[in-house]
C-alpha positions as CSV (number, residue, x, y, z in Angstrom):
1,E,0.0,0.3,-0.1
2,I,1.1,3.6,-0.8
3,G,1.0,4.7,3.3
4,W,3.9,1.4,4.2
5,L,5.8,2.0,0.8
6,N,6.1,5.9,1.3
7,H,7.4,5.3,5.0
8,W,9.8,2.3,3.1
9,E,11.5,5.1,1.0
10,S,12.1,7.7,4.1
11,N,13.5,5.5,6.4
12,P,16.8,6.6,6.8
13,F,17.8,3.2,7.7
14,R,16.8,1.3,4.4
15,D,20.6,1.3,2.7
16,T,21.1,-1.9,5.6
17,A,18.5,-4.0,4.7
18,S,18.2,-6.2,1.2
19,S,14.3,-6.2,1.2
20,M,11.3,-4.5,2.9
21,G,9.7,-8.0,3.0
22,W,8.3,-10.9,1.0
23,V,5.2,-12.0,-0.3
24,L,3.5,-15.5,-0.7
25,E,2.1,-15.4,-4.0
26,H,-0.9,-18.0,-5.4
27,D,-0.9,-19.5,-8.9
28,D,-3.0,-17.3,-10.1
29,G,-0.8,-14.3,-8.9
30,S,-2.9,-12.7,-6.1
31,I,-1.0,-12.3,-3.0
32,V,-2.5,-14.5,0.3
33,G,1.0,-13.3,2.6
34,T,2.8,-10.6,3.4
35,F,6.0,-10.7,6.0
36,G,6.8,-7.1,6.5
37,N,10.9,-6.2,7.3
38,L,11.4,-3.1,9.1
39,P,15.6,-2.2,9.2
40,L,16.7,0.3,12.4
41,R,19.9,1.3,13.8
42,Y,21.0,0.5,17.0
43,E,23.9,1.2,18.9
44,W,26.0,-1.0,21.8
45,N,29.1,1.5,23.5
46,G,28.4,3.7,20.5
47,R,29.5,0.8,17.9
48,P,26.6,0.7,15.3
49,I,24.4,-2.5,15.7
50,R,22.0,-3.5,12.3
51,V,18.7,-4.7,13.6
52,A,16.0,-5.9,11.3
53,A,12.3,-6.1,12.9
54,A,9.8,-8.1,12.1
55,C,5.9,-6.4,11.1
56,R,3.2,-7.0,8.8
57,W,3.3,-10.9,9.5
58,A,0.0,-11.5,8.0
59,V,-1.7,-14.6,5.4
60,D,-4.7,-15.6,4.3
61,P,-6.3,-18.3,6.7
62,K,-6.4,-21.3,3.6
63,F,-2.6,-20.9,3.1
64,R,-1.7,-20.6,7.1
65,R,1.0,-23.7,6.5
66,D,2.9,-21.9,4.3
67,S,2.8,-18.8,6.7
68,I,6.3,-20.3,7.9
69,K,7.9,-19.8,4.7
70,L,8.1,-15.8,5.0
71,F,9.2,-16.3,8.8
72,R,12.3,-18.2,6.9
73,R,13.4,-15.3,4.8
74,F,13.1,-13.2,7.0
75,L,15.6,-15.5,9.8
76,R,17.6,-16.2,6.8
77,Q,18.8,-12.1,6.0
78,R,22.4,-11.3,6.0
79,D,23.9,-8.2,6.7
80,V,21.9,-8.0,9.6
81,D,23.2,-8.2,13.6
82,L,20.0,-8.4,15.6
83,L,16.6,-9.8,14.6
84,L,13.8,-8.4,17.1
85,T,10.0,-8.1,17.3
86,S,7.9,-6.1,19.3
87,T,4.5,-6.4,18.9
88,A,3.9,-10.4,18.7
89,S,0.2,-11.8,19.6
90,S,0.1,-15.2,21.6
91,R,0.4,-17.4,18.8
92,V,3.0,-16.0,16.8
93,S,5.4,-15.4,20.4
94,K,5.6,-19.3,20.0
95,I,6.4,-19.6,16.6
96,F,9.7,-17.1,17.9
97,S,10.3,-19.0,21.0
98,A,10.5,-22.5,19.2
99,V,13.1,-21.0,16.5
100,R,15.4,-19.3,19.8
101,F,14.0,-16.0,19.6
102,R,14.3,-14.6,23.7
103,P,12.2,-12.9,25.7
104,V,13.4,-9.4,26.4
105,P,14.7,-9.6,29.7
106,H,12.6,-7.6,31.6
107,A,10.4,-8.7,34.8
108,E,6.7,-7.0,33.7
109,Y,6.8,-6.8,29.8
110,D,3.4,-8.5,29.7
111,K,1.9,-6.0,32.1
112,A,0.8,-2.4,31.8
113,L,0.9,0.2,33.8
114,F,-1.8,3.1,33.4
115,W,-3.6,6.2,35.0
116,V,-7.1,7.1,34.4
117,T,-7.3,10.2,33.6
118,N,-11.3,10.7,32.4
119,T,-13.3,8.6,34.7
120,R,-16.6,8.6,33.7
121,G,-15.2,7.7,29.8
122,F,-13.2,4.8,31.2
123,A,-15.8,3.6,33.4
124,A,-18.3,3.5,30.4
125,S,-15.7,1.6,28.7
126,A,-15.2,-0.5,30.6
127,L,-18.8,-1.6,31.8
128,R,-19.2,-2.0,27.6
129,H,-16.3,-4.8,28.0
130,L,-18.2,-6.2,30.6
131,R,-21.2,-6.0,28.2
132,V,-23.2,-4.4,31.0
133,P,-26.5,-2.9,29.8
134,L,-27.3,1.3,30.1
135,A,-23.1,1.6,30.5
136,N,-23.6,5.6,28.9
137,M,-25.8,6.3,31.8
138,L,-24.0,3.8,34.4
139,S,-20.8,5.8,33.9
140,A,-21.5,8.9,36.3
141,P,-22.1,7.0,39.6
142,V,-19.3,4.7,38.7
143,G,-16.8,7.4,37.4
144,L,-17.2,8.8,40.6
145,A,-16.2,5.9,42.5
146,L,-13.5,5.4,40.5
147,R,-12.3,9.3,41.4
148,G,-12.8,8.6,45.0
149,V,-10.3,5.7,45.0
150,E,-7.5,7.9,43.3
151,R,-7.9,9.9,45.9
152,L,-6.8,7.2,48.0
153,H,-3.7,7.3,46.0
154,P,-2.1,10.9,45.7
155,R,0.4,11.8,42.9
156,R,3.7,12.6,45.2
157,G,7.2,13.5,45.1
158,T,6.8,15.8,41.7
159,R,9.0,18.1,40.1
160,D,8.6,21.1,39.8
161,L,6.3,21.4,36.6
162,S,6.6,24.7,35.0
163,Q,9.3,23.3,33.2
164,T,7.3,21.0,31.0
165,I,6.5,22.1,27.2
166,Q,5.2,20.7,24.3
167,L,6.6,20.7,20.8
168,A,5.0,20.9,17.4
169,E,7.5,18.9,16.2
170,F,11.2,17.5,17.0
171,D,14.1,19.6,15.8
172,D,17.5,19.7,16.4
173,R,18.0,20.2,19.9
174,F,16.7,16.6,19.2
175,D,20.3,15.6,17.9
176,A,22.3,17.4,20.7
177,F,20.6,15.8,23.2
178,W,21.0,12.2,21.3
179,E,24.7,12.9,21.4
180,R,24.5,13.0,24.7
181,L,22.1,9.8,25.5
182,R,24.7,7.6,23.5
183,R,27.2,8.0,25.5
184,Q,25.1,5.6,27.9
185,Q,27.7,1.9,28.7
186,D,26.2,-1.2,28.5
187,R,22.6,-0.5,26.9
188,L,20.9,-1.1,23.5
189,L,19.8,2.3,22.1
190,A,18.0,2.8,19.1
191,V,19.3,5.8,17.0
192,R,17.2,9.1,18.2
193,S,18.5,11.6,16.0
194,Y,16.0,14.4,15.2
195,Q,16.2,12.1,11.7
196,A,15.2,9.5,13.2
197,L,12.6,10.6,15.2
198,S,11.3,12.6,12.6
199,W,10.9,9.5,10.2
200,H,9.5,7.2,13.1
201,F,6.5,9.6,14.2
202,K,5.9,11.1,11.0
203,S,2.4,9.5,10.3
204,A,1.3,10.2,13.6
205,L,1.9,13.1,13.4
206,D,0.4,14.0,10.4
207,R,-2.5,12.8,11.5
208,G,-2.8,14.2,14.7
209,R,-2.4,10.9,17.0
210,L,1.0,12.2,18.6
211,A,2.3,14.7,21.3
212,I,5.9,15.4,22.3
213,L,6.4,17.3,25.8
214,A,10.3,17.4,26.8
215,L,11.6,19.7,29.9
216,E,14.2,22.0,29.1
217,E,17.3,24.2,30.2
218,G,19.3,26.8,29.0
219,G,17.4,26.4,25.4
220,E,19.3,22.4,26.0
221,L,16.5,19.5,26.5
222,L,16.8,17.6,29.6
223,G,14.2,14.8,28.3
224,Y,11.3,14.1,26.0
225,I,8.2,11.8,26.5
226,V,6.7,11.0,23.4
227,I,2.4,9.9,23.6
228,F,0.3,7.9,21.1
229,R,-3.1,7.1,20.7
230,H,-3.8,3.4,20.8
231,D,-7.6,3.8,21.3
232,Q,-9.9,0.2,21.0
233,D,-12.6,1.7,19.2
234,A,-14.8,-1.4,20.1
235,I,-15.3,-0.6,23.1
236,G,-15.3,3.2,22.6
237,L,-12.1,3.1,24.8
238,T,-9.4,6.7,24.1
239,R,-6.3,5.8,25.5
240,Y,-2.9,7.8,25.1
241,R,0.3,5.0,25.4
242,V,4.0,6.3,25.8
243,A,6.1,5.6,22.7
244,D,9.4,7.2,24.1
245,L,10.3,8.4,27.6
246,Q,14.9,9.3,27.6
247,V,15.7,11.7,30.1
248,L,19.6,13.1,31.4
249,G,20.8,13.1,34.7
250,D,18.5,12.9,38.0
251,A,16.0,10.5,35.8
252,R,13.1,9.7,38.9
253,A,12.8,13.6,38.7
254,L,12.6,14.2,35.5
255,V,10.1,11.3,34.5
256,Q,7.6,12.2,37.2
257,S,7.7,15.7,35.8
258,L,7.2,14.6,32.5
259,M,4.7,11.5,33.1
260,V,2.3,14.4,34.8
261,G,2.2,17.0,32.2
262,V,1.3,13.9,30.6
263,L,-1.3,13.4,32.5
264,R,-2.3,16.7,32.7
265,L,-2.6,17.2,29.0
266,A,-5.3,13.6,28.4
267,A,-7.3,15.0,31.2
268,E,-7.7,18.4,29.0
269,Q,-7.7,16.7,26.0
270,G,-11.0,14.6,27.8
271,V,-8.7,11.1,26.9
272,H,-9.6,8.3,29.2
273,I,-6.3,6.8,29.9
274,V,-2.3,6.9,29.7
275,E,-0.9,3.6,29.7
276,V,3.0,2.3,29.6
277,V,4.4,-0.5,28.6
278,G,7.9,-1.5,29.5
279,L,11.0,1.1,30.2
280,E,13.8,0.0,32.1
281,S,13.7,-0.5,35.8
282,T,14.6,3.1,37.0
283,K,12.1,5.0,35.0
284,R,9.7,2.1,35.7
285,E,10.2,2.7,39.8
286,A,9.7,6.5,38.8
287,L,6.5,6.1,37.4
288,L,5.5,3.2,40.2
289,A,5.5,6.2,42.9
290,L,2.4,7.7,41.1
291,S,0.3,5.3,42.0
292,P,-0.8,3.1,38.3
293,Q,-2.6,0.5,38.4
294,R,-2.1,-2.2,36.3
295,R,-3.5,-4.3,33.6
296,Q,-2.0,-7.9,32.3
297,L,-1.7,-7.9,28.8
298,P,-2.5,-10.5,26.4
299,S,0.8,-12.3,25.0
300,W,4.3,-11.2,25.5
301,L,5.2,-8.5,23.2
302,F,9.2,-8.5,22.7
303,Y,11.4,-11.0,21.2
304,Y,15.0,-10.8,20.1
305,R,17.8,-13.1,18.9
306,P,21.2,-11.8,18.0
307,L,22.8,-12.9,14.3
308,D,26.0,-11.3,15.8
309,Q,27.2,-13.3,18.5
310,R,29.3,-10.8,20.0
311,L,26.1,-9.3,21.2
312,E,24.4,-12.3,22.6
313,P,26.0,-12.1,26.0
314,C,25.4,-8.5,26.2
315,L,21.6,-8.2,26.0
316,A,21.2,-11.0,28.3
317,T,20.7,-9.3,31.3
318,P,17.9,-6.3,31.8
319,S,20.2,-3.6,32.4
320,A,21.0,-3.8,28.4
321,W,17.6,-3.0,27.5
322,D,15.1,0.0,27.9
323,P,12.6,-1.7,25.8
324,S,9.7,0.4,25.0
325,P,7.2,1.0,21.5
326,F,9.6,2.7,20.6
327,D,11.5,-0.4,19.3
328,G,10.3,-2.0,16.6
329,D,6.8,-1.3,14.9
330,A,4.9,-1.2,17.7
331,S,4.6,2.2,17.7
332,L,4.9,3.1,13.6
C-alpha cells in the first residue's frame, strides 16, 4: 500500500536492508501473505548495530501452512546483527520462541501501567467491555467511585512542572540530546537523532495522533516523552500510550515531571487513560511512585535473536535494555 511504501522509501536506515519484506503469491497471481522487514539502527557502546524488525505478518487462513516460508526469509537475512519483534501475539510468540528468539529480559513486559484521566469515559468503556446494559447511564456513578479511589493514591514526589513544554515537532535540539544520551554504556539504544525521530513518528504526527512533551534548561533538552493514540474503538476507550521516554541526569524527578505533564494533557483532552509498557527499572520505579494501576497484556510482545554472536552475552541482562514501543514497529 502507498503509506507503507512511502514509509519505506523515507526510512533513513533502509540502505542496510536487502528487502522491505516478502509476499506469498498464489498460482493465479494473487497475494495471499505478507511479511514486512523493517530496517533500524541501534548502538551498543558507540558501535552501530544493524537491526531488522518483523512487522505486518499476515497470511490468508487458507494458506496458513505456508506462512513459515515467509518467516524463513526473515531469519536468513545477511548483513544484520539483530532480529526482533515488538508486537508478537500469543500465537506468533510461540513461533518465535521455537526458533531461538528470547523474550526481552524485563520483569514486566507483559504488564501495562495505566492512569485514569477521564473517570466517566473510562467507566463507560469498562462497562461496555463487560457488556453491561446502559453503560453510558451507569458511567457517572461508577466514575465518581473511581475518583474516590484515586484520592486514596495521591501523586507525590514530583518536580515543579513549569519546565514542561509541548512541542509541535522534533527539531535539531534532539540531535544535541542524542549525542549526550548515546554516551550510556552497556545499553542497547535505538538511534534517536532528529532525523530518526521525525521519520519514525511522521505518520502519527501528520494525523494529529501524537504529542511530544519536553523539559529544557538553557535552551537544551533535559528529557522528553512521546505519546501516541492507541484507542480501543470496539468499547469506546480512548488511550494514550507512551512511545518513548528519555531523560538525562536526575532520572526520577525528570520522569515524574514528564509523566505528570502527560496526565494533565490527557485530562484536558478528555482522553480516558494513559498507558506505559516496558521501560528500564529506574524509570518504571519513578512511575510507580505516581500510583498507577496495572493490567495484564494478552501476550509477551518483545522477542529478540542476535545474529552477531558477540551481542549474545551483552543482551542477556535486564540492564542492557530500555524496551518500549519505540522499538520495532509498535508505535509506527
